[in-house]
C-alpha angles and dihedrals in degrees: 000000000000134000136187116209116199106218103154103100124119096224093223094172089059095056134162088031092057094054085081106021123037116235096251088060095051106125129239109197090337096315123108110240093234092052090054091053093048091050090051092050092047092050090049091059103263113146104181128045128180115200115207107209136188121140111056089350095166093055090053093046091048090051092052095044092048094052115099097202102074094097109139094031126095102208125192133170139223125188133219113215087196133011110284101181126238097310105025094079089065087075089064101048122096110275115295108226103169142017107318132191114225122190144158119256097228101069132110111195141147091216115149098239093186092055090048090053093047092047092051093051093046092050093051092224124161089221135007124203121202109228132193126202113241134174140194121206112215111216095208140049113278116221129194122199133186129231090279090054093248115146109249099168139020124183122178115226098331126195115232113213125196144146124250131200112252095205091251123115143164113216135189117222091251090067089073090064085078094053117103111231120252099351138105111272133163129219097245090058092047094051093044089052089051093048096048090050089059100264120145114246113186131196124225106200111209123186100183133095117314130160134156119213098221098127133038090251093051091047091053091049093049091047091051092046093049094043093051096055113011094163091065090063106032140011118245090272096095094061096034094051094043089055090048089052091050091050092051090050093056 
C-alpha cells in the first residue's frame, strides 16, 4: 500500500511561526504533525510513502531521516521547484502503478485509513474523496423572493448542511492522465476533469475527528484534541520510538 503526502506548502496563515518551522513540522503535544501522519499510515498497513516537499524541504527531510521510528515504511522524497498546487506535485512523484492514497500534511484525523482504502477498492472507483459533514447555523430568518419581489419562502434561523473535502483521496493510476504536465493544478480541477470524462469519483463520508492546522486557532485546537486523547490518533509507537531516537542520539 502506497501513499503520497503533500508537504510543500508555505503555511502563510500560520506566520510568523512558519518563518522558522514549516507547517508539517508544527508540533501537537510535542509531536510534529507529519510524524503523526506517518505513524498513522504505517499502523494502517501502508509500506511506502512519498513526501512531496517544497518550502523548507531540507528541514523536513532532515527531520524524517533523523527519526528512529520509521521502521516498516519505505520513505522517498520529491521536490517542487515552485508551488504546484494540491494536484500538480503528483506529476513529480515516482510512477503510480496501483491505488494510492494522497493527502495533505496538515491534517489531524482519526480516520480509519485502512477502511478508506478497502472501501475504495470495493467500490471500483477511479478516485475517492474523503468528506466530512459540516453545518452553518444562520442567526436570522432567511427569505426567498421571486422575480416580482414576492416572498415565496421564509425560514427562521435555518441550519445549512453540507459536505466538505478533507484533503484526503485514493486515486487510481489512470487519474493522472488528466493532470497537465509541469504546471500548477489543484485537486478539485483534476477530479472534475476526471468526472466530466466519465470517470467514477466516489465519496467516503467520515463523521469522526478532522482538523487542519492552517491557522493559529486551528493549530491550538488540534494540539488540545491530540493531547487530550493521543491513543485515539496513534498507537504508543510515536512516543516510544521518539524516545528510542533520543537515546540513540545521546
